[in-house]
SEBA-122512 format. One record per residue: x, z, y of N, C-alpha, C, O, CB in turn. Coordinates in steps of 0.2 Angstrom, whole numbers, padded with zeros to 4 digits, always signed. Glycine has a CB too. Layout:
BEGIN
XZYXZYXZYXZYXZY ...
This chain:
BEGIN
-0151+0076-0071-0147+0071-0066-0142+0074-0062-0143+0080-0060-0151+0068-0060 -0136+0071-0062-0130+0074-0059-0130+0074-0051-0134+0070-0049-0123+0071-0061 -0126+0077-0048-0126+0077-0040-0118+0076-0038-0113+0078-0042-0130+0083-0037 -0118+0074-0032-0110+0074-0029-0111+0075-0022-0117+0076-0020-0106+0067-0030 -0106+0074-0019-0105+0075-0012-0103+0070-0008-0097+0067-0010-0099+0081-0011 -0106+0067-0002-0104+0062+0002-0103+0063+0009-0107+0067+0012-0108+0057+0001 -0098+0061+0012-0097+0063+0019-0100+0058+0023-0099+0052+0023-0090+0063+0020 -0103+0060+0028-0108+0056+0032-0107+0059+0039-0110+0064+0041-0115+0056+0030 -0103+0055+0044-0102+0058+0051-0102+0065+0051-0106+0069+0053-0108+0056+0056 -0096+0067+0048-0094+0074+0047-0098+0079+0044-0096+0085+0045-0092+0077+0052 -0104+0077+0041-0109+0081+0038-0109+0080+0030-0109+0074+0028-0116+0080+0041 -0109+0084+0026-0109+0083+0019-0116+0084+0016-0119+0089+0018-0103+0088+0015 -0119+0080+0013-0125+0080+0010-0125+0080+0003-0121+0076+0001-0129+0074+0012 -0129+0083+0000-0129+0083-0007-0135+0078-0010-0141+0079-0009-0130+0091-0010 -0132+0073-0014-0137+0068-0016-0135+0067-0023-0129+0069-0025-0137+0062-0011 -0139+0064-0027-0138+0063-0034-0133+0057-0035-0134+0052-0031-0146+0061-0038 -0129+0057-0040-0124+0052-0041-0127+0045-0041-0124+0040-0039-0121+0053-0047 -0133+0044-0045-0137+0037-0045-0139+0035-0039-0141+0029-0038-0143+0038-0049 -0139+0039-0033-0142+0037-0027-0137+0033-0023-0139+0031-0017-0144+0042-0024 -0130+0032-0024-0126+0029-0021-0120+0026-0025-0119+0028-0031-0123+0033-0016 -0117+0021-0023-0111+0018-0025-0105+0022-0022-0105+0025-0016-0112+0010-0024 -0099+0022-0025-0093+0025-0022-0091+0019-0017-0092+0013-0018-0087+0026-0027 -0088+0022-0012-0086+0018-0007-0078+0017-0008-0074+0022-0008-0087+0020+0000 -0076+0012-0009-0069+0009-0011-0065+0005-0006-0067+0000-0004-0070+0005-0017 -0059+0007-0004-0055+0003+0000-0053-0004-0003-0050-0004-0008-0050+0007+0003 -0054-0009+0001-0052-0016-0001-0046-0017+0004-0046-0017+0010-0057-0022+0000 -0040-0017+0000-0033-0019+0003-0033-0027+0004-0032-0031-0001-0027-0016-0001 -0034-0030+0011-0034-0036+0012-0028-0041+0010-0028-0047+0010-0035-0038+0017 -0022-0037+0008-0016-0042+0006-0017-0046+0000-0021-0045-0005-0009-0037+0005 -0012-0051+0000-0013-0055-0007-0010-0051-0013-0012-0053-0018-0009-0062-0006 -0006-0047-0012-0003-0044-0018-0008-0039-0021-0007-0035-0026+0004-0040-0016 -0014-0038-0018-0019-0034-0021-0025-0037-0024-0030-0034-0027-0021-0029-0016 -0026-0044-0022-0031-0048-0024-0033-0048-0031-0039-0048-0033-0029-0054-0023 -0028-0046-0036-0030-0046-0043-0034-0041-0045-0037-0041-0050-0024-0046-0048 -0035-0036-0041-0039-0030-0042-0047-0032-0040-0052-0030-0044-0037-0024-0038 -0047-0035-0035-0055-0036-0032-0058-0043-0034-0064-0043-0034-0054-0037-0025 -0054-0048-0037-0058-0055-0038-0063-0054-0042-0068-0057-0041-0052-0060-0041 -0063-0050-0048-0069-0050-0053-0071-0043-0053-0074-0041-0059-0067-0053-0060 -0070-0038-0048-0073-0032-0048-0081-0032-0048-0084-0035-0044-0070-0029-0043 -0084-0029-0053-0091-0028-0053-0094-0026-0046-0092-0021-0044-0092-0023-0058 -0097-0030-0043-0101-0028-0037-0105-0022-0037-0105-0018-0033-0105-0034-0035 -0108-0021-0043-0112-0015-0044-0108-0008-0046-0111-0003-0046-0116-0017-0050 -0101-0009-0046-0098-0004-0048-0095+0001-0042-0093+0006-0043-0093-0007-0052 -0096-0003-0035-0094+0001-0029-0095-0003-0023-0097-0009-0024-0087+0003-0029 -0095+0000-0018-0096-0003-0012-0089-0004-0008-0085+0001-0007-0102+0000-0007 -0087-0010-0007-0080-0012-0004-0080-0011+0003-0084-0013+0007-0078-0020-0006 -0075-0008+0006-0074-0007+0014-0067-0009+0014-0062-0006+0011-0075+0001+0016 -0065-0015+0019-0060-0017+0021-0055-0012+0025-0058-0009+0030-0061-0023+0024 -0049-0010+0024-0045-0006+0026-0038-0007+0025-0036-0009+0019-0047+0000+0025 -0033-0007+0030-0026-0008+0029-0023-0001+0027-0027+0004+0027-0023-0011+0035 -0017-0001+0024-0015+0005+0021-0015+0012+0024-0017+0016+0021-0009+0004+0019 -0014+0013+0030-0014+0020+0033-0021+0022+0035-0023+0028+0035-0008+0020+0040 -0025+0017+0037-0032+0018+0039-0035+0020+0032-0040+0024+0032-0035+0012+0042 -0034+0017+0027-0037+0018+0021-0036+0025+0018-0040+0029+0016-0034+0012+0016 -0030+0027+0018-0028+0034+0017-0031+0039+0021-0033+0044+0018-0021+0035+0017 -0031+0038+0027-0034+0043+0032-0042+0043+0030-0045+0048+0031-0033+0042+0040 -0045+0037+0029-0052+0037+0027-0054+0040+0020-0059+0043+0020-0054+0030+0027 -0049+0040+0016-0050+0044+0009-0049+0052+0010-0053+0056+0008-0045+0041+0003 -0045+0053+0014-0043+0061+0016-0050+0063+0020-0052+0068+0017-0036+0062+0022 -0053+0060+0024-0058+0063+0028-0065+0062+0024-0070+0064+0026-0059+0058+0035 -0065+0059+0019-0071+0057+0015-0075+0051+0017-0081+0051+0015-0075+0063+0015 -0073+0048+0021-0076+0041+0022-0076+0036+0017-0080+0032+0017-0074+0038+0029 -0071+0037+0013-0070+0033+0007-0069+0037+0002-0066+0042+0003-0065+0028+0008 -0070+0035-0004-0070+0039-0011-0063+0037-0013-0061+0041-0017-0075+0037-0015 -0059+0031-0012-0054+0029-0016-0051+0023-0014-0053+0020-0009-0056+0029-0021 -0046+0020-0017-0043+0014-0017-0036+0014-0018-0033+0019-0019-0045+0012-0010 -0033+0008-0017-0025+0009-0018-0022+0011-0013-0020+0007-0008-0022+0002-0020 -0020+0018-0013-0017+0021-0006-0009+0021-0007-0007+0021-0012-0019+0029-0005 -0007+0021-0001+0001+0020+0000+0004+0027-0003+0001+0032-0002+0003+0021+0009 +0009+0026-0008+0011+0031-0012+0014+0037-0008+0014+0043-0011+0017+0028-0016 +0016+0036-0002+0018+0042+0003+0012+0045+0004+0013+0052+0005+0022+0039+0009 +0007+0043+0005+0001+0047+0006-0002+0050+0000-0006+0055+0001-0004+0042+0009 -0001+0047-0006-0003+0050-0012+0001+0056-0013-0002+0061-0016-0003+0045-0018 +0007+0056-0012+0011+0062-0012+0009+0068-0007+0008+0074-0009+0018+0060-0010 +0007+0066-0001+0005+0071+0004-0002+0073+0002-0002+0079+0001+0004+0067+0011 -0007+0069+0000-0013+0072-0003-0014+0076-0009-0019+0080-0010-0018+0067-0004 -0008+0075-0013-0007+0080-0019-0014+0080-0023-0017+0075-0025-0005+0087-0017 -0016+0086-0025-0022+0087-0029-0029+0085-0026-0034+0086-0029-0022+0094-0031 -0028+0083-0020-0035+0081-0017-0037+0074-0020-0043+0072-0020-0034+0081-0009 -0033+0071-0023-0035+0064-0026-0032+0064-0033-0028+0067-0035-0032+0059-0023 -0035+0059-0037-0033+0057-0045-0032+0051-0046-0035+0046-0043-0038+0059-0050 -0027+0050-0049-0025+0043-0051-0030+0039-0055-0033+0042-0060-0018+0043-0055 -0031+0032-0055-0036+0029-0058-0033+0024-0062-0029+0019-0060-0040+0026-0053 -0033+0024-0068-0031+0019-0074-0024+0017-0074-0022+0012-0076-0035+0012-0072 -0019+0022-0071-0012+0020-0071-0011+0014-0068-0007+0010-0070-0009+0021-0077 -0015+0011-0062-0014+0005-0059-0011+0007-0052-0012+0012-0049-0021+0000-0058 -0007+0002-0049-0004+0002-0043-0001-0005-0041-0003-0010-0043+0001+0008-0043 +0003-0005-0036+0007-0010-0034+0014-0009-0033+0017-0006-0028+0005-0012-0028 +0018-0011-0038+0025-0009-0038+0030-0017-0039+0027-0022-0041+0026-0003-0045 +0036-0015-0038+0040-0021-0037+0047-0019-0040+0050-0014-0039+0040-0023-0030 +0050-0024-0044+0057-0023-0047+0061-0028-0044+0061-0034-0046+0057-0024-0056 +0064-0026-0038+0068-0031-0034+0065-0033-0027+0064-0028-0023+0069-0037-0037 +0065-0039-0027+0063-0042-0020+0056-0042-0019+0052-0046-0024+0066-0049-0019 +0053-0039-0014+0045-0039-0013+0043-0046-0008+0038-0049-0010+0043-0033-0009 +0047-0047-0003+0046-0053+0001+0041-0051+0007+0040-0055+0011+0044-0059-0003 +0037-0046+0006+0032-0045+0012+0033-0038+0015+0028-0035+0018+0024-0046+0009 +0039-0035+0014+0040-0028+0018+0048-0029+0020+0053-0029+0017+0039-0021+0013 +0048-0030+0027+0054-0033+0029+0056-0030+0036+0052-0028+0040+0053-0041+0031 +0063-0028+0037+0066-0026+0043+0069-0032+0046+0074-0034+0043+0070-0020+0042 +0067-0034+0051+0069-0040+0056+0073-0037+0061+0071-0032+0064+0062-0044+0061 +0080-0039+0061+0084-0036+0066+0089-0042+0069+0091-0046+0066+0088-0031+0064 +0091-0040+0076+0096-0044+0080+0103-0043+0078+0107-0046+0081+0094-0043+0087 +0104-0037+0074+0110-0034+0073+0110-0032+0066+0105-0030+0063+0112-0029+0078 +0116-0032+0062+0116-0029+0056+0112-0022+0055+0113-0018+0059+0123-0029+0053 +0110-0020+0050+0106-0014+0049+0110-0008+0050+0108-0003+0052+0103-0014+0043 +0117-0008+0048+0121-0003+0049+0124-0002+0056+0128+0002+0058+0127-0003+0043 +0122-0006+0060+0124-0006+0067+0118-0003+0071+0119-0003+0078+0126-0012+0070 +0112-0001+0069+0106+0001+0072+0106+0008+0073+0101+0011+0076+0100+0000+0067 +0112+0012+0072+0112+0019+0074+0110+0020+0081+0113+0017+0085+0119+0020+0072 +0105+0026+0082+0103+0026+0089+0100+0021+0093+0098+0021+0099+0109+0027+0093 +0098+0016+0089+0094+0009+0092+0087+0011+0090+0085+0014+0085+0097+0002+0089 +0083+0007+0094+0075+0007+0092+0073+0002+0087+0075-0004+0087+0071+0006+0099 +0069+0004+0082+0066+0000+0078+0058+0000+0078+0055+0006+0077+0068+0001+0071 +0055-0005+0080+0047-0005+0081+0044-0005+0074+0046-0010+0070+0045-0012+0085 +0039-0001+0073+0036-0001+0067+0029-0003+0067+0026-0001+0072+0037+0006+0064 +0025-0005+0062+0019-0007+0062+0015-0001+0061+0016+0003+0056+0019-0013+0058 +0010-0001+0064+0005+0005+0062+0001+0005+0056-0002+0010+0054+0000+0006+0067 +0001-0001+0053-0003-0002+0046+0001+0002+0041-0003+0004+0036-0003-0010+0044 +0007+0004+0041+0011+0006+0036+0011+0014+0035+0011+0017+0040+0018+0003+0036 +0011+0016+0029+0012+0023+0027+0018+0024+0023+0023+0028+0025+0006+0026+0024 +0018+0019+0018+0024+0020+0013+0030+0017+0016+0035+0020+0015+0022+0017+0007 +0030+0010+0019+0035+0006+0021+0039+0009+0026+0045+0008+0026+0033+0000+0022 +0036+0013+0031+0040+0016+0036+0043+0022+0033+0049+0023+0035+0037+0019+0042 +0041+0025+0028+0045+0031+0025+0050+0028+0021+0056+0031+0021+0040+0035+0020 +0050+0022+0017+0055+0019+0013+0060+0017+0018+0066+0018+0017+0052+0012+0009 +0058+0015+0024+0064+0012+0029+0067+0019+0031+0073+0019+0032+0060+0008+0036 +0064+0025+0032+0068+0031+0034+0073+0033+0028+0079+0034+0029+0063+0037+0035 +0070+0033+0023+0075+0034+0017+0081+0029+0017+0086+0031+0016+0071+0034+0010 +0080+0023+0018+0086+0018+0018+0090+0019+0024+0096+0019+0023+0084+0011+0018 +0088+0021+0030+0092+0022+0036+0096+0028+0034+0102+0027+0034+0088+0023+0042 +0094+0034+0031+0097+0039+0029+0102+0038+0024+0108+0040+0025+0093+0043+0027 +0100+0036+0018+0104+0036+0012+0108+0029+0011+0112+0029+0007+0101+0038+0007 +0105+0024+0014+0108+0018+0012+0113+0015+0018+0119+0014+0017+0102+0013+0010 +0110+0014+0023+0114+0013+0029+0117+0018+0033+0121+0016+0038+0109+0010+0034 +0116+0024+0032+0119+0030+0036+0118+0029+0043+0123+0028+0046+0125+0031+0035 +0112+0028+0045+0110+0027+0053+0104+0032+0054+0100+0035+0050+0109+0019+0054 +0104+0033+0061+0098+0037+0063+0095+0033+0069+0097+0034+0074+0099+0046+0066 +0091+0028+0068+0087+0025+0074+0081+0029+0076+0078+0033+0073+0085+0017+0071 +0079+0026+0082+0073+0029+0085+0067+0024+0083+0066+0019+0085+0074+0030+0092 +0062+0027+0079+0057+0023+0077+0051+0023+0083+0048+0028+0085+0054+0027+0070 +0049+0018+0085+0045+0017+0091+0038+0013+0089+0038+0010+0083+0050+0013+0098 +0034+0013+0094+0027+0009+0092+0028+0002+0093+0032+0000+0096+0021+0011+0097 +0023-0002+0088+0023-0009+0088+0023-0011+0095+0020-0008+0099+0019-0011+0085 +0026-0017+0096+0027-0020+0102+0031-0017+0107+0031-0020+0113+0020-0020+0105 +0035-0012+0106+0040-0010+0110+0046-0014+0109+0047-0017+0104+0041-0003+0108 +0049-0014+0115+0056-0018+0116+0061-0014+0111+0063-0008+0112+0059-0018+0125 +0063-0018+0106+0068-0015+0101+0072-0021+0098+0070-0027+0098+0063-0011+0096 +0078-0020+0095+0082-0025+0093+0080-0026+0085+0083-0030+0082+0089-0024+0093 +0075-0022+0082+0073-0023+0076+0066-0021+0075+0063-0016+0079+0078-0019+0072 +0063-0023+0070+0056-0021+0069+0054-0022+0062+0056-0026+0058+0051-0026+0073 +0050-0017+0060+0047-0017+0053+0040-0021+0053+0036-0019+0057+0046-0010+0051 +0040-0026+0047+0034-0030+0047+0032-0029+0039+0036-0029+0035+0035-0037+0049 +0026-0030+0038+0023-0029+0031+0017-0034+0030+0014-0037+0035+0021-0022+0030 +0016-0035+0023+0010-0039+0022+0010-0047+0023+0015-0050+0023+0004-0037+0025 +0005-0050+0024+0005-0057+0025+0009-0059+0031+0012-0064+0031-0002-0059+0025 +0009-0055+0036+0013-0057+0042+0020-0057+0041+0023-0060+0044+0011-0053+0048 +0023-0053+0036+0030-0053+0034+0031-0059+0031+0036-0063+0033+0031-0047+0029 +0027-0061+0026+0027-0067+0023+0028-0073+0028+0032-0078+0027+0022-0068+0018 +0024-0073+0033+0024-0078+0037+0031-0079+0041+0033-0084+0042+0017-0078+0042 +0033-0073+0044+0038-0072+0047+0045-0074+0044+0049-0077+0047+0038-0065+0049 +0045-0072+0038+0050-0074+0033+0051-0081+0033+0057-0084+0033+0049-0072+0026 +0046-0085+0033+0047-0093+0033+0048-0095+0040+0053-0099+0041+0039-0097+0029 +0045-0093+0045+0046-0097+0051+0052-0094+0055+0054-0097+0060+0040-0096+0056 +0055-0089+0053+0062-0086+0056+0059-0081+0062+0053-0080+0063+0067-0093+0060 +0064-0080+0065+0063-0076+0071+0068-0069+0072+0067-0065+0077+0055-0073+0071 +0072-0069+0067+0077-0064+0067+0083-0066+0064+0083-0071+0060+0075-0058+0063 +0089-0063+0066+0096-0066+0064+0096-0063+0057+0098-0066+0052+0102-0063+0069 +0095-0056+0056+0095-0052+0050+0089-0050+0047+0084-0047+0050+0099-0047+0052 +0088-0052+0040+0082-0050+0038+0083-0046+0031+0087-0048+0027+0077-0056+0036 +0080-0040+0030+0081-0036+0025+0075-0035+0022+0070-0033+0025+0084-0029+0027 +0074-0036+0015+0069-0035+0011+0070-0027+0008+0075-0025+0005+0070-0040+0005 +0065-0024+0010+0066-0016+0009+0066-0014+0002+0069-0009+0000+0060-0012+0013 +0062-0018-0003+0063-0015-0010+0068-0018-0013+0071-0015-0017+0057-0017-0013 +0071-0023-0010+0078-0025-0013+0083-0021-0011+0088-0020-0015+0080-0032-0011 +0083-0018-0005+0088-0013-0003+0087-0007-0006+0092-0003-0007+0088-0012+0005 +0081-0005-0009+0080+0001-0013+0083+0000-0019+0087+0004-0021+0072+0003-0014 +0082-0006-0022+0084-0007-0029+0093-0006-0029+0096-0002-0033+0082-0014-0031 +0095-0010-0023+0103-0008-0023+0105-0001-0023+0110+0001-0026+0106-0012-0017 +0101+0003-0019+0102+0010-0018+0101+0014-0025+0105+0018-0026+0099+0013-0013 +0096+0012-0028+0094+0017-0035+0093+0014-0041+0092+0017-0046+0088+0021-0033 +0093+0006-0041+0093+0003-0047+0086+0005-0051+0085+0005-0057+0099+0005-0052 +0081+0006-0047+0074+0008-0049+0069+0003-0045+0071+0001-0040+0073+0016-0048 +0063+0002-0048+0057-0001-0045+0055+0003-0039+0057+0009-0039+0050-0003-0050 +0051+0000-0035+0048+0003-0030+0041+0003-0030+0038-0002-0031+0050+0001-0023 +0037+0009-0030+0030+0009-0030+0027+0009-0023+0028+0014-0019+0028+0015-0034 +0024+0004-0021+0021+0004-0014+0014+0008-0014+0012+0011-0009+0020-0002-0011 +0010+0007-0019+0004+0010-0018+0001+0012-0026+0003+0009-0031-0002+0005-0014 -0004+0017-0026-0007+0019-0032-0014+0019-0031-0017+0022-0026-0004+0025-0034 -0017+0017-0036-0025+0017-0036-0027+0025-0037-0024+0029-0042-0029+0012-0042 -0031+0028-0033-0033+0035-0033-0041+0035-0031-0043+0031-0028-0029+0039-0028 -0044+0040-0033-0051+0042-0031-0050+0049-0029-0047+0053-0032-0055+0041-0036 -0054+0051-0024-0055+0058-0022-0056+0063-0028-0059+0061-0033-0060+0059-0018 -0053+0069-0028-0054+0074-0034-0060+0076-0034-0062+0079-0039-0050+0080-0034 -0064+0075-0029-0072+0078-0030-0076+0073-0032-0082+0074-0032-0074+0081-0023 -0074+0067-0033-0078+0062-0036-0080+0064-0044-0076+0065-0048-0073+0055-0037 -0087+0065-0045-0089+0067-0052-0087+0063-0058-0086+0057-0058-0097+0067-0052 -0085+0066-0062-0082+0063-0069-0085+0057-0071-0081+0053-0073-0082+0068-0074 -0091+0057-0071-0096+0051-0074-0094+0046-0069-0091+0040-0071-0105+0052-0075 -0094+0046-0062-0093+0041-0058-0085+0038-0058-0084+0032-0058-0094+0044-0051 -0081+0044-0059-0074+0042-0060-0072+0037-0066-0069+0032-0065-0070+0048-0061 -0075+0039-0071-0074+0035-0078-0078+0028-0078-0075+0023-0081-0077+0040-0085 -0083+0028-0074-0087+0022-0074-0083+0017-0069-0082+0011-0071-0095+0022-0072 -0080+0020-0064-0076+0015-0059-0070+0013-0062-0068+0007-0062-0074+0018-0052 -0066+0018-0066-0060+0017-0069-0061+0011-0074-0057+0006-0074-0057+0023-0074 -0066+0011-0077-0067+0006-0083-0068-0001-0079-0066-0007-0082-0074+0009-0087 -0072-0001-0074-0074-0007-0070-0067-0009-0067-0066-0015-0067-0080-0007-0064 -0062-0006-0065-0057-0007-0061-0052-0010-0066-0049-0015-0064-0054-0002-0058 -0051-0007-0072-0046-0009-0077-0049-0016-0079-0045-0021-0079-0046-0004-0083 -0055-0017-0081-0057-0023-0083-0056-0029-0078-0055-0034-0080-0064-0024-0085 -0058-0027-0072-0057-0031-0066-0048-0034-0065-0046-0040-0064-0060-0027-0058 -0044-0029-0066-0037-0030-0065-0035-0036-0072-0032-0041-0070-0033-0022-0066 -0038-0033-0078-0036-0038-0083-0038-0045-0082-0034-0049-0084-0038-0036-0090 -0044-0046-0080-0047-0052-0078-0043-0056-0073-0042-0062-0073-0053-0051-0077 -0042-0052-0067-0038-0054-0061-0031-0057-0063-0030-0062-0060-0037-0048-0056 -0027-0054-0067-0021-0056-0069-0021-0063-0073-0016-0067-0073-0019-0051-0074 -0027-0064-0075-0028-0071-0079-0030-0076-0074-0030-0082-0076-0033-0071-0085 -0031-0075-0068-0034-0079-0062-0029-0080-0057-0031-0083-0052-0039-0075-0059 -0022-0078-0058-0017-0079-0052-0017-0087-0050-0015-0088-0044-0010-0077-0055 -0018-0092-0054-0018-0098-0051-0024-0100-0047-0024-0104-0042-0017-0103-0056 -0029-0097-0049-0036-0098-0044-0035-0094-0037-0037-0096-0032-0043-0094-0049 -0032-0087-0038-0030-0083-0032-0026-0088-0028-0028-0089-0022-0026-0076-0034 -0022-0090-0030-0015-0094-0026-0018-0100-0022-0016-0102-0017-0009-0096-0032 -0024-0104-0026-0026-0110-0023-0031-0107-0018-0032-0111-0013-0030-0115-0029 -0033-0101-0018-0038-0099-0012-0034-0096-0007-0036-0096-0001-0043-0095-0013 -0028-0093-0008-0023-0089-0003-0018-0093+0000-0015-0090+0004-0020-0084-0006 -0017-0099-0002-0012-0103+0000-0012-0104+0008-0018-0104+0011-0011-0109-0003 -0007-0104+0011-0006-0105+0019-0002-0110+0020+0000-0114+0016-0004-0098+0023 +0000-0111+0027+0004-0117+0029+0011-0114+0028+0016-0118+0028+0003-0119+0036 +0013-0107+0027+0019-0105+0026+0020-0103+0019+0026-0102+0017+0021-0100+0030 +0015-0103+0015+0015-0101+0007+0011-0106+0004+0006-0108+0005+0012-0093+0006 +0015-0110-0001+0012-0115-0005+0008-0112-0010+0008-0106-0010+0017-0119-0008 +0004-0116-0014+0000-0113-0019+0005-0110-0024+0004-0105-0028-0005-0118-0022 +0010-0114-0025+0015-0112-0031+0018-0105-0029+0020-0101-0033+0021-0118-0033 +0020-0105-0022+0023-0098-0020+0018-0093-0020+0020-0087-0021+0027-0099-0012 +0012-0094-0018+0007-0088-0019+0007-0086-0026+0007-0080-0027+0000-0089-0018 +0007-0090-0031+0007-0088-0038+0013-0084-0040+0013-0079-0043+0005-0094-0042 +0019-0087-0038+0025-0083-0040+0025-0077-0036+0028-0072-0039+0031-0087-0038 +0023-0076-0030+0023-0070-0027+0019-0065-0030+0021-0059-0031+0020-0070-0019 +0013-0067-0032+0008-0062-0036+0011-0059-0042+0010-0053-0044+0001-0064-0037 +0014-0064-0046+0016-0063-0053+0022-0058-0053+0024-0055-0058+0018-0069-0057 +0026-0058-0047+0032-0054-0046+0030-0047-0046+0035-0043-0047+0036-0055-0040 +0024-0045-0045+0022-0038-0045+0021-0035-0052+0019-0038-0056+0015-0036-0040 +0022-0028-0052+0020-0024-0057+0014-0020-0055+0015-0017-0050+0026-0020-0060 +0009-0021-0059+0002-0018-0057+0001-0012-0061-0004-0008-0060-0004-0023-0058 +0005-0010-0066+0003-0005-0070+0010+0000-0069+0015-0002-0068+0003-0007-0079 +0008+0007-0068+0012+0012-0067+0015+0015-0074+0012+0019-0077+0010+0017-0063 +0021+0012-0076+0024+0014-0082+0030+0019-0081+0030+0022-0076+0027+0008-0085 +0034+0020-0086+0039+0025-0085+0044+0024-0080+0046+0028-0076+0043+0025-0092 +0046+0017-0079+0051+0015-0075+0048+0016-0068+0052+0018-0063+0053+0009-0076 +0042+0014-0067+0039+0015-0060+0038+0023-0058+0038+0024-0053+0033+0011-0061 +0037+0027-0064+0036+0034-0062+0043+0037-0060+0044+0042-0056+0034+0038-0069 +0049+0034-0063+0055+0037-0061+0056+0035-0054+0059+0039-0050+0061+0035-0067 +0054+0029-0052+0055+0026-0045+0051+0030-0040+0053+0031-0034+0054+0019-0046 +0045+0032-0042+0041+0037-0038+0044+0044-0037+0044+0046-0031+0034+0038-0042 +0047+0046-0043+0050+0052-0042+0056+0053-0037+0057+0057-0034+0052+0055-0047 +0060+0047-0038+0066+0047-0034+0064+0046-0027+0067+0050-0023+0069+0041-0036 +0059+0042-0026+0057+0041-0019+0054+0047-0016+0055+0048-0010+0053+0036-0018 +0050+0051-0020+0048+0058-0018+0054+0062-0016+0054+0066-0011+0043+0061-0023 +0059+0063-0020+0064+0067-0020+0068+0066-0013+0069+0070-0009+0069+0067-0026 +0069+0059-0013+0073+0057-0006+0069+0059+0000+0071+0061+0005+0076+0050-0006 +0063+0057+0000+0059+0058+0006+0058+0066+0008+0057+0067+0014+0051+0056+0005 +0058+0070+0003+0057+0076+0004+0064+0080+0007+0063+0085+0010+0054+0079-0003 +0069+0076+0006+0075+0079+0009+0076+0077+0016+0081+0080+0020+0080+0076+0005 +0071+0073+0018+0071+0072+0026+0067+0076+0029+0063+0079+0026+0069+0065+0027 +0068+0076+0036+0064+0081+0040+0057+0078+0040+0056+0072+0041+0067+0081+0047 +0051+0082+0039+0044+0080+0039+0043+0076+0045+0044+0079+0050+0040+0084+0038 +0040+0070+0044+0038+0065+0050+0033+0060+0048+0034+0057+0042+0043+0062+0053 +0028+0059+0051+0023+0054+0050+0022+0050+0057+0022+0053+0062+0017+0057+0047 +0021+0044+0056+0020+0040+0063+0013+0042+0065+0009+0043+0061+0021+0031+0062 +0012+0041+0072+0005+0043+0075+0000+0038+0070+0000+0032+0067+0005+0040+0083 -0006+0042+0071-0012+0040+0067-0014+0033+0069-0014+0032+0075-0018+0044+0067 -0016+0027+0065-0019+0022+0068-0026+0023+0070-0029+0028+0068-0018+0016+0064 -0030+0018+0073-0036+0018+0074-0039+0017+0068-0037+0013+0064-0039+0013+0079 -0045+0021+0066-0048+0020+0060-0053+0014+0060-0059+0015+0061-0051+0027+0059 -0050+0008+0059-0054+0002+0059-0055+0000+0052-0051-0003+0049-0050-0003+0062 -0061+0001+0049-0062-0001+0043-0070-0005+0044-0074-0004+0048-0062+0005+0038 -0070-0011+0039-0075-0015+0040-0078-0017+0033-0075-0017+0028-0073-0020+0043 -0084-0019+0033-0088-0020+0027-0085-0027+0025-0083-0031+0029-0097-0019+0027 -0085-0027+0018-0082-0033+0015-0087-0035+0008-0086-0040+0005-0074-0033+0012 
């Protein structure tokens, strides 16, 4: 009988692999629903967490894996392993990662931009675009701060895109494609490197199977996740617009993002509160 290590209140306990399920982050956004809809409940224990909190929980050992922000995957390096060549990528307009501004983006030099604490990759993409696309050096400040521009992501961005609230709206992945002509990868599925091989392979099989089934159920997902600002048809189109497999083009996009990010001064926003909940 094999054994593995589990982190529990900062203490590591040696237990047999069969005695526990992997704890996997559940990303609550619509664009990740295809992974979870038919995921075998026996394959893992799902824990709801937003992007940065999920990455920090994986880093600390409180989670075994999940669809981590690609900027955090870069940072964690060999501490994590990719699962099934799956992730969340986009070729062009993403609709749910937006810079909302009262002035044109190229006029934000020296101005404040309020950023959401949920994001790890989107804020780094914003930094790259500011430096390489708009040629500005803004001050990034906490969410809720008074500022002429703000970064919003996820379902909230989808809502604000419809209801308005800013004179200028920039879709960051669309701006990335204008800059590089490459897709942008927001998240990559990973497990911690210390997850035993048998557990890794079992979860990888379950995840790939769930994704393949989930992609066939986009209409059902859209029917369940429609809102007053996104119709069922719009939800379905939104989900189908994503690429969930990390192929050659996505790899080139990741490499270019990594290269441009490394050229900037090292910086990460303050850590969010580690709010994770059972799902």
